[in-house]
TISEKOL-385580 format. One record per residue (C-alpha): x, y, z; residue in three letters; residue number from 1. Coordinates in nm, 2 decimals, padded with zeros to 4 digits. Layout:
<r><px>X</px><py>Y</py><pz>Z</pz><r>ALA</r><k>NUM</k></r>
...
***
This chain:
<r><px>-00.04</px><py>-00.02</py><pz>-00.02</pz><r>UNK</r><k>1</k></r>
<r><px>00.27</px><py>00.22</py><pz>00.09</pz><r>UNK</r><k>2</k></r>
<r><px>00.46</px><py>00.17</py><pz>-00.24</pz><r>UNK</r><k>3</k></r>
<r><px>00.13</px><py>00.29</py><pz>-00.45</pz><r>UNK</r><k>4</k></r>
<r><px>00.09</px><py>00.61</py><pz>-00.25</pz><r>UNK</r><k>5</k></r>
<r><px>00.44</px><py>00.67</py><pz>-00.30</pz><r>UNK</r><k>6</k></r>
<r><px>00.44</px><py>00.62</py><pz>-00.66</pz><r>UNK</r><k>7</k></r>
<r><px>00.10</px><py>00.84</py><pz>-00.70</pz><r>UNK</r><k>8</k></r>
<r><px>00.26</px><py>01.10</py><pz>-00.51</pz><r>UNK</r><k>9</k></r>
<r><px>00.57</px><py>01.11</py><pz>-00.69</pz><r>UNK</r><k>10</k></r>
<r><px>00.34</px><py>01.10</py><pz>-01.04</pz><r>UNK</r><k>11</k></r>
<r><px>00.16</px><py>01.38</py><pz>-00.92</pz><r>UNK</r><k>12</k></r>
<r><px>00.47</px><py>01.61</py><pz>-00.82</pz><r>UNK</r><k>13</k></r>
<r><px>00.65</px><py>01.54</py><pz>-01.16</pz><r>UNK</r><k>14</k></r>
<r><px>00.31</px><py>01.62</py><pz>-01.34</pz><r>UNK</r><k>15</k></r>
<r><px>00.24</px><py>01.95</py><pz>-01.12</pz><r>UNK</r><k>16</k></r>
<r><px>00.63</px><py>02.03</py><pz>-01.20</pz><r>UNK</r><k>17</k></r>
<r><px>00.58</px><py>02.01</py><pz>-01.56</pz><r>UNK</r><k>18</k></r>
<r><px>00.28</px><py>02.21</py><pz>-01.58</pz><r>UNK</r><k>19</k></r>
<r><px>00.40</px><py>02.50</py><pz>-01.42</pz><r>UNK</r><k>20</k></r>
<r><px>00.36</px><py>02.83</py><pz>-01.64</pz><r>UNK</r><k>21</k></r>
<r><px>00.56</px><py>03.16</py><pz>-01.62</pz><r>UNK</r><k>22</k></r>
<r><px>00.50</px><py>03.45</py><pz>-01.82</pz><r>UNK</r><k>23</k></r>
<r><px>00.78</px><py>03.64</py><pz>-02.02</pz><r>UNK</r><k>24</k></r>
<r><px>00.93</px><py>03.95</py><pz>-01.85</pz><r>UNK</r><k>25</k></r>
<r><px>00.85</px><py>04.29</py><pz>-01.95</pz><r>UNK</r><k>26</k></r>
<r><px>01.08</px><py>04.39</py><pz>-02.23</pz><r>UNK</r><k>27</k></r>
<r><px>01.13</px><py>04.83</py><pz>-02.18</pz><r>UNK</r><k>28</k></r>
<r><px>01.12</px><py>04.92</py><pz>-02.55</pz><r>UNK</r><k>29</k></r>
<r><px>01.15</px><py>05.30</py><pz>-02.46</pz><r>UNK</r><k>30</k></r>
<r><px>01.54</px><py>05.38</py><pz>-02.37</pz><r>UNK</r><k>31</k></r>
<r><px>01.60</px><py>05.57</py><pz>-02.06</pz><r>UNK</r><k>32</k></r>
<r><px>01.66</px><py>05.95</py><pz>-02.13</pz><r>UNK</r><k>33</k></r>
<r><px>01.86</px><py>06.10</py><pz>-01.82</pz><r>UNK</r><k>34</k></r>
<r><px>01.76</px><py>06.48</py><pz>-01.72</pz><r>UNK</r><k>35</k></r>
<r><px>02.10</px><py>06.52</py><pz>-01.53</pz><r>UNK</r><k>36</k></r>
<r><px>02.43</px><py>06.48</py><pz>-01.71</pz><r>UNK</r><k>37</k></r>
<r><px>02.70</px><py>06.21</py><pz>-01.58</pz><r>UNK</r><k>38</k></r>
<r><px>02.88</px><py>06.52</py><pz>-01.41</pz><r>UNK</r><k>39</k></r>
<r><px>02.59</px><py>06.64</py><pz>-01.26</pz><r>UNK</r><k>40</k></r>
<r><px>02.51</px><py>06.32</py><pz>-01.06</pz><r>UNK</r><k>41</k></r>
<r><px>02.87</px><py>06.28</py><pz>-00.96</pz><r>UNK</r><k>42</k></r>
<r><px>02.92</px><py>06.64</py><pz>-00.83</pz><r>UNK</r><k>43</k></r>
<r><px>02.62</px><py>06.56</py><pz>-00.64</pz><r>UNK</r><k>44</k></r>
<r><px>02.76</px><py>06.21</py><pz>-00.50</pz><r>UNK</r><k>45</k></r>
<r><px>03.05</px><py>06.40</py><pz>-00.41</pz><r>UNK</r><k>46</k></r>
<r><px>02.88</px><py>06.69</py><pz>-00.20</pz><r>UNK</r><k>47</k></r>
<r><px>02.67</px><py>06.40</py><pz>-00.02</pz><r>UNK</r><k>48</k></r>
<r><px>03.06</px><py>06.22</py><pz>00.04</pz><r>UNK</r><k>49</k></r>
<r><px>03.20</px><py>06.55</py><pz>00.19</pz><r>UNK</r><k>50</k></r>
<r><px>02.88</px><py>06.63</py><pz>00.41</pz><r>UNK</r><k>51</k></r>
<r><px>02.90</px><py>06.27</py><pz>00.58</pz><r>UNK</r><k>52</k></r>
<r><px>02.52</px><py>06.23</py><pz>00.45</pz><r>UNK</r><k>53</k></r>
<r><px>02.43</px><py>05.87</py><pz>00.26</pz><r>UNK</r><k>54</k></r>
<r><px>02.05</px><py>05.92</py><pz>00.18</pz><r>UNK</r><k>55</k></r>
<r><px>02.01</px><py>05.61</py><pz>00.04</pz><r>UNK</r><k>56</k></r>
<r><px>02.13</px><py>05.42</py><pz>00.38</pz><r>UNK</r><k>57</k></r>
<r><px>01.93</px><py>05.27</py><pz>00.61</pz><r>UNK</r><k>58</k></r>
<r><px>01.98</px><py>05.41</py><pz>00.91</pz><r>UNK</r><k>59</k></r>
<r><px>01.96</px><py>05.82</py><pz>00.75</pz><r>UNK</r><k>60</k></r>
<r><px>01.77</px><py>06.02</py><pz>00.96</pz><r>UNK</r><k>61</k></r>
<r><px>01.58</px><py>06.27</py><pz>00.70</pz><r>UNK</r><k>62</k></r>
<r><px>01.43</px><py>06.48</py><pz>00.99</pz><r>UNK</r><k>63</k></r>
<r><px>01.78</px><py>06.52</py><pz>01.15</pz><r>UNK</r><k>64</k></r>
<r><px>01.85</px><py>06.90</py><pz>00.99</pz><r>UNK</r><k>65</k></r>
<r><px>01.45</px><py>07.00</py><pz>01.01</pz><r>UNK</r><k>66</k></r>
<r><px>01.34</px><py>07.28</py><pz>01.27</pz><r>UNK</r><k>67</k></r>
<r><px>00.98</px><py>07.38</py><pz>01.24</pz><r>UNK</r><k>68</k></r>
<r><px>00.87</px><py>07.73</py><pz>01.23</pz><r>UNK</r><k>69</k></r>
<r><px>00.53</px><py>07.65</py><pz>01.42</pz><r>UNK</r><k>70</k></r>
<r><px>00.51</px><py>07.60</py><pz>01.81</pz><r>UNK</r><k>71</k></r>
<r><px>00.36</px><py>07.37</py><pz>02.00</pz><r>UNK</r><k>72</k></r>
<r><px>00.07</px><py>07.57</py><pz>02.10</pz><r>UNK</r><k>73</k></r>
<r><px>-00.02</px><py>07.63</py><pz>01.77</pz><r>UNK</r><k>74</k></r>
<r><px>-00.06</px><py>07.29</py><pz>01.64</pz><r>UNK</r><k>75</k></r>
<r><px>-00.24</px><py>07.14</py><pz>01.96</pz><r>UNK</r><k>76</k></r>
<r><px>-00.48</px><py>07.45</py><pz>01.89</pz><r>UNK</r><k>77</k></r>
<r><px>-00.53</px><py>07.35</py><pz>01.53</pz><r>UNK</r><k>78</k></r>
<r><px>-00.59</px><py>06.99</py><pz>01.64</pz><r>UNK</r><k>79</k></r>
<r><px>-00.85</px><py>07.09</py><pz>01.90</pz><r>UNK</r><k>80</k></r>
<r><px>-00.99</px><py>07.29</py><pz>01.62</pz><r>UNK</r><k>81</k></r>
<r><px>-01.05</px><py>07.00</py><pz>01.38</pz><r>UNK</r><k>82</k></r>
<r><px>-01.14</px><py>06.73</py><pz>01.63</pz><r>UNK</r><k>83</k></r>
<r><px>-01.49</px><py>06.72</py><pz>01.51</pz><r>UNK</r><k>84</k></r>
<r><px>-01.36</px><py>06.66</py><pz>01.15</pz><r>UNK</r><k>85</k></r>
<r><px>-01.15</px><py>06.42</py><pz>01.23</pz><r>UNK</r><k>86</k></r>
<r><px>-01.44</px><py>06.23</py><pz>01.44</pz><r>UNK</r><k>87</k></r>
<r><px>-01.64</px><py>06.28</py><pz>01.18</pz><r>UNK</r><k>88</k></r>
<r><px>-01.40</px><py>06.11</py><pz>00.91</pz><r>UNK</r><k>89</k></r>
<r><px>-01.31</px><py>05.81</py><pz>01.16</pz><r>UNK</r><k>90</k></r>
<r><px>-01.69</px><py>05.73</py><pz>01.22</pz><r>UNK</r><k>91</k></r>
<r><px>-01.90</px><py>05.49</py><pz>01.08</pz><r>UNK</r><k>92</k></r>
<r><px>-02.00</px><py>05.63</py><pz>00.73</pz><r>UNK</r><k>93</k></r>
<r><px>-01.64</px><py>05.76</py><pz>00.70</pz><r>UNK</r><k>94</k></r>
<r><px>-01.73</px><py>06.11</py><pz>00.69</pz><r>UNK</r><k>95</k></r>
<r><px>-01.98</px><py>06.12</py><pz>00.44</pz><r>UNK</r><k>96</k></r>
<r><px>-02.26</px><py>06.26</py><pz>00.65</pz><r>UNK</r><k>97</k></r>
<r><px>-02.00</px><py>06.55</py><pz>00.76</pz><r>UNK</r><k>98</k></r>
<r><px>-01.90</px><py>06.63</py><pz>00.40</pz><r>UNK</r><k>99</k></r>
<r><px>-02.31</px><py>06.65</py><pz>00.33</pz><r>UNK</r><k>100</k></r>
<r><px>-02.34</px><py>06.89</py><pz>00.57</pz><r>UNK</r><k>101</k></r>
<r><px>-02.07</px><py>07.10</py><pz>00.52</pz><r>UNK</r><k>102</k></r>
<r><px>-02.12</px><py>07.14</py><pz>00.15</pz><r>UNK</r><k>103</k></r>
<r><px>-02.50</px><py>07.21</py><pz>00.15</pz><r>UNK</r><k>104</k></r>
<r><px>-02.59</px><py>07.51</py><pz>-00.06</pz><r>UNK</r><k>105</k></r>
<r><px>-02.68</px><py>07.79</py><pz>00.17</pz><r>UNK</r><k>106</k></r>
<r><px>-03.02</px><py>07.89</py><pz>00.21</pz><r>UNK</r><k>107</k></r>
<r><px>-03.17</px><py>08.23</py><pz>00.15</pz><r>UNK</r><k>108</k></r>
<r><px>-03.38</px><py>08.42</py><pz>00.37</pz><r>UNK</r><k>109</k></r>
<r><px>-03.67</px><py>08.38</py><pz>00.12</pz><r>UNK</r><k>110</k></r>
<r><px>-03.62</px><py>08.03</py><pz>00.15</pz><r>UNK</r><k>111</k></r>
<r><px>-03.68</px><py>08.03</py><pz>00.49</pz><r>UNK</r><k>112</k></r>
<r><px>-03.96</px><py>08.25</py><pz>00.51</pz><r>UNK</r><k>113</k></r>
<r><px>-04.13</px><py>08.04</py><pz>00.25</pz><r>UNK</r><k>114</k></r>
<r><px>-04.07</px><py>07.73</py><pz>00.46</pz><r>UNK</r><k>115</k></r>
<r><px>-04.18</px><py>07.89</py><pz>00.77</pz><r>UNK</r><k>116</k></r>
<r><px>-04.52</px><py>08.02</py><pz>00.61</pz><r>UNK</r><k>117</k></r>
<r><px>-04.59</px><py>07.63</py><pz>00.46</pz><r>UNK</r><k>118</k></r>
<r><px>-04.54</px><py>07.49</py><pz>00.82</pz><r>UNK</r><k>119</k></r>
***
């Protein structure tokens, strides 16, 4: 029994391996045209090496030289002011009712008067 199962398994593996389909690689027909000359690229690389910066390194800290002109208090106030919008966009309808309220056309005084008289 084991020999029969082993033979069937070997045949199944061989059939599966023989029927593998692969696509041909995409061949790019349009040639690459650089916007920078070889000298410009070398000059940029030299500047990075002299500065001791490697922007392609895994441990490169992009924000090491960043200095914000916005104060912490201003950012906090902007967050608190936008809290309702953030809550609306995080809600069950993903903010669609909030957007509908925000983009609803303004009613004129005549429309409000006509509505009041109709009621």
